[in-house]
N, CA and C of each residue as an Amber inpcrd file, in Angstrom:
protein
   195
  37.1170000  14.6830000 -22.0950000  37.2810000  15.3800000 -21.1120000
  36.0320000  16.2220000 -20.5580000  35.2040000  16.4300000 -19.3200000
  34.2490000  17.0450000 -18.7060000  34.6110000  18.1330000 -18.3430000
  33.5600000  19.3230000 -18.6750000  33.9170000  20.7980000 -18.2200000
  32.9720000  21.2570000 -17.2060000  33.0580000  21.7590000 -16.2150000
  32.0650000  21.9940000 -15.1190000  31.7220000  23.6740000 -15.2620000
  30.1650000  23.4820000 -15.4990000  29.2670000  24.8860000 -15.3710000
  28.7050000  24.8090000 -14.4710000  28.3720000  26.3800000 -13.9020000
  27.2280000  26.6040000 -13.0810000  25.9410000  26.8010000 -14.0340000
  24.8700000  26.0740000 -13.7440000  23.6470000  26.7640000 -14.1400000
  22.4020000  26.7920000 -13.1650000  21.6000000  27.7170000 -13.6510000
  20.2420000  27.7980000 -12.8980000  19.0230000  28.4410000 -14.0690000
  18.3280000  27.1990000 -13.5840000  17.0310000  27.0950000 -14.7170000
  15.7530000  26.6030000 -14.2970000  15.0610000  27.3310000 -15.0020000
  13.1650000  26.7010000 -14.8160000  12.7840000  25.7270000 -15.4750000
  12.2690000  24.8800000 -15.0640000  11.3970000  23.6580000 -15.3240000
   9.8630000  24.1050000 -15.7640000   9.0790000  24.6440000 -16.6840000
   7.8600000  24.5320000 -16.5980000   7.2500000  23.2030000 -16.9900000
   7.0180000  22.5740000 -16.2190000   6.2840000  21.3420000 -16.5900000
   4.6220000  20.7510000 -16.6340000   4.2130000  20.7480000 -17.6910000
   2.7080000  20.9590000 -18.2970000   2.4280000  19.7920000 -17.6030000
   2.9390000  18.6230000 -16.8520000   2.3190000  17.7120000 -16.2910000
   2.1590000  17.8910000 -15.0540000   2.6180000  18.5160000 -13.9280000
   2.3280000  18.7710000 -12.6110000   1.8730000  20.3240000 -12.8340000
   1.7150000  21.2010000 -13.8690000   1.5570000  22.5210000 -13.4810000
   1.5480000  23.3700000 -12.8890000   2.9220000  23.2650000 -13.1620000
   4.1710000  23.8800000 -11.7300000   5.4930000  24.4110000 -12.6240000
   5.9570000  25.2370000 -12.4460000   7.5990000  25.8220000 -12.4360000
   8.6940000  25.3710000 -11.2130000   9.6950000  24.7700000 -11.5010000
  10.4090000  24.0960000 -10.6070000  12.1800000  24.9110000 -11.1670000
  12.8360000  25.8730000 -10.0660000  13.7810000  26.1750000 -10.2090000
  15.0920000  24.8060000  -9.8270000  15.9940000  25.0400000 -10.5330000
  16.9870000  24.1230000 -10.5520000  18.2570000  25.2760000 -10.6970000
  19.2850000  24.6400000  -9.5280000  20.8520000  25.6270000  -9.7240000
  21.5660000  24.1880000  -9.0610000  23.0730000  24.7750000  -9.5470000
  24.2330000  23.8260000  -9.2060000  24.9880000  23.5340000 -10.2940000
  26.1850000  22.8660000 -10.3060000  27.0460000  22.4410000 -10.5380000
  26.6610000  21.3880000 -11.9030000  26.9140000  21.2960000 -13.1670000
  26.7040000  20.1430000 -13.9370000  28.2460000  20.1740000 -14.7340000
  27.9030000  18.9100000 -15.1240000  28.9380000  18.4660000 -16.1580000
  28.7230000  17.9670000 -17.5310000  29.5290000  18.9930000 -18.4680000
  29.3860000  18.6720000 -19.8700000  30.5330000  17.8530000 -20.7810000
  30.1170000  17.0100000 -21.0980000  31.6970000  16.2760000 -22.1140000
  31.9260000  16.8390000 -23.2370000  32.3530000  17.8150000 -23.5180000
  32.7230000  18.7520000 -24.1080000  33.9090000  19.7130000 -23.8510000
  35.0330000  20.3910000 -24.9750000  36.0250000  21.1170000 -24.4330000
  35.6870000  22.2890000 -24.0940000  35.9800000  23.4210000 -23.1180000
  35.4250000  24.6940000 -22.7590000  35.3790000  25.5260000 -24.1230000
  36.3610000  25.1630000 -24.9220000  36.2880000  26.3050000 -25.9650000
  35.2850000  25.9750000 -26.8110000  34.5060000  25.2210000 -26.4710000
  33.5080000  24.5810000 -27.3530000  31.9760000  24.9450000 -26.5030000
  31.9870000  25.9000000 -25.7360000  30.8720000  26.5900000 -24.7720000
  29.4080000  26.7680000 -25.8730000  28.7610000  25.9730000 -24.8670000
  27.4030000  25.6200000 -25.4530000  26.6050000  26.9940000 -25.4560000
  25.7930000  27.0780000 -26.6860000  24.7930000  28.4890000 -26.0600000
  23.6620000  28.4480000 -25.1390000  23.0150000  29.5380000 -25.1730000
  21.9050000  28.8500000 -23.8390000  20.7160000  27.5790000 -24.5310000
  21.0490000  27.9380000 -26.0260000  19.6790000  26.8860000 -26.3640000
  20.1050000  25.3960000 -26.6260000  21.3080000  25.5510000 -27.0980000
  22.0900000  24.3540000 -26.6460000  22.0420000  23.6420000 -25.3480000
  22.2570000  24.6280000 -24.3640000  21.9210000  24.1040000 -23.0590000
  20.3790000  23.3630000 -22.3640000  19.8040000  24.3640000 -22.7730000
  17.8470000  24.0170000 -22.5570000  17.9600000  22.3740000 -23.2180000
  18.8290000  22.2570000 -24.4340000  18.1270000  20.8500000 -25.2690000
  18.8440000  20.1050000 -24.3870000  19.8040000  20.0300000 -24.1530000
  20.7850000  19.0920000 -22.9400000  20.0210000  18.7570000 -21.7820000
  19.5100000  19.8060000 -21.3640000  18.8510000  19.6010000 -19.9460000
  17.3140000  19.4690000 -20.2050000  16.8090000  19.3100000 -21.1590000
  15.1990000  18.8550000 -21.3250000  15.0100000  17.3940000 -21.7450000
  16.8940000  16.8610000 -22.6670000  16.7960000  15.8400000 -22.6160000
  16.8300000  14.8940000 -21.6090000  17.7180000  15.3520000 -20.7950000
  18.0450000  14.4500000 -19.3220000  17.0560000  14.2570000 -18.5510000
  16.1750000  15.9760000 -18.5920000  14.9520000  15.6930000 -17.6980000
  13.4570000  15.3860000 -18.0960000  13.8640000  14.8710000 -19.4510000
  12.4510000  14.0020000 -19.8070000  11.5610000  15.5570000 -20.2570000
  11.6510000  16.2460000 -20.5390000  10.7810000  17.4690000 -21.0270000
  10.9850000  17.8700000 -22.2180000  10.0520000  18.8860000 -22.7890000
  10.5860000  19.2880000 -24.1750000  11.3240000  20.8670000 -24.2750000
  11.9110000  20.8540000 -24.2670000  13.0640000  21.9330000 -24.7390000
  12.8120000  23.2360000 -24.4820000  11.3670000  23.4880000 -25.0050000
  11.0640000  24.6040000 -24.8450000  10.2650000  24.8220000 -23.4630000
  10.2890000  24.0620000 -22.6420000   9.8590000  24.2040000 -21.2920000
  10.8040000  24.5270000 -20.0080000  12.6620000  24.5850000 -20.4670000
  13.4240000  24.8760000 -20.1010000  13.9370000  26.6510000 -20.0670000
  13.9060000  27.2020000 -19.2560000  14.1280000  28.4490000 -19.3710000
  15.6530000  28.8990000 -18.4970000  16.7320000  28.7320000 -19.2800000
  18.1820000  28.8920000 -18.4670000  18.2580000  30.2470000 -17.9300000
  18.2290000  31.0180000 -16.6890000  18.2680000  31.9950000 -16.2940000
  19.7150000  32.5960000 -16.2480000  20.4730000  31.6110000 -16.0700000
  22.3460000  32.1510000 -15.7170000  22.9800000  30.7780000 -15.9360000
  23.9180000  30.5880000 -16.5660000  24.8350000  29.7110000 -16.8200000
  26.5220000  30.5180000 -17.0270000  27.4950000  29.6340000 -17.0290000
  28.7430000  29.8000000 -17.3050000  29.7400000  28.8530000 -16.7150000
  31.0100000  28.9380000 -17.3060000  31.7480000  27.7430000 -16.8490000
  32.4280000  28.0220000 -15.2290000  32.5470000  27.0590000 -14.3600000
  33.1340000  27.2010000 -13.2430000  34.7440000  27.1290000 -13.3100000
  35.3390000  28.5480000 -12.8760000  36.9340000  28.5620000 -12.8040000
  37.5950000  27.9480000 -11.5710000
């Protein structure tokens, strides 16, 4: 079962020499009781966006109620 989260984060992309801000609802395929930490979320987002996890800066996140 997937769990929806609201996330707001920056992606520092050295290929474009720019910073892009994203925000919205994302779904993670893990139970809500195993809520990821900010670093876990940065790793997952980086993997999906094809950037290094150090280039993702999570500003705000939390489960959607």
